[in-house]
N, C-alpha and C positions, 0 to 999 in steps of 0.2 A: 711751256712757253706762256708767259703772261700776255694777256690781251688788254689793251686800253680801249674802252668804248667811249666814243664821243657822240653826244646827242646834239643834233642841229634842229632848231625849230624855225620854220619860216612864218613870220607873223603875217605877211601879206597873203600868202597862199594857203596858210593853215595846215602845213604838213609837218610831220615828225619823222625824222630819219635817224637811224643809228648806224654809225660807221665803226667797224672794229679795225683797229690798227695794232700791229705788233709793237710791243715795247722796244725801247732802244737796245736792250740786252739781246733780244731775239733777232736782231738785224743780221747777224752773221750766221754761217752754217752751224748746225748742231753737231755735225760730225765732220771730220776731215774729208774732203772730196778728192776724187781721183786726180792724180798728177801733182798734188801739193808736195812740196819738198819736206825733208826732215826738219829743216830750219823753220819753215812756215808752221808746221804742226807744233813744234816746241814753242815757237813764239806766241801762238794763239792759245794753246791748251796747257802750256807749261811742261814740266818734266813728267814722264809717265811713272806709274807705280813700279813697273818692271819692264825690262827690255830683253829681247832675245835676238841673237844673230850678230853679225851677218852669217848666213848659212848657204852653202851651195855656190855654184858658179854665177848665179844671178844675184847673190848677196841679199837673200830674203831676210827681212827683219820683222819683228812683232813688238809693238808697244802696247802695254795694257794700262788703261785709264779706269777710273772708278765706274764709268757708265758705258764704255766702249773699248774695242780693240782695233788697232790700226795695223795693217799689213803693208809693208813696203817691198818694192823690188828695186834693187840698186838704192837710190835715194828718193824715190817717188812713191806716193800712196797708190796702191792698187786696189785696196778694199778697206772699208770701215764697217765694223759690225757692232751694233748696239747690243749691250748685254743687260739682262734683267735678272734680279734674284729669283731663284726658284721658289715659288710659293705653293706649297702643297696643302690640301685640306687636312684638318686634324684627323688622326686615325679613328676608325670606329671603336667605340668602347668594347672591351672584352665582355663576352656574355657572362652574366653572373651565374655562379654555381649555387644551386640550392642545397642546403645541408641534407644529408641522407639519414 
């Protein structure tokens, strides 16, 4: 999320104040929230990379986006899970063998 910082200077009182306001893009939710409909999610975040379902008697569905996964029951969001790429440290170097 980008933050826009505004500085306000009071000439009379001699104070300096910094106010951090979120940018316009960050005004909406980062992830779909519980009870949003399929149409709401598609309208805000576009088409998912992949869709699964409906499965079972409650018609569970899963939509995968680049940064999160959304789970629906019937046609409403029941969970949104943020995903992160797995970043592992580089492996330790192999011990060097000394010639015999």
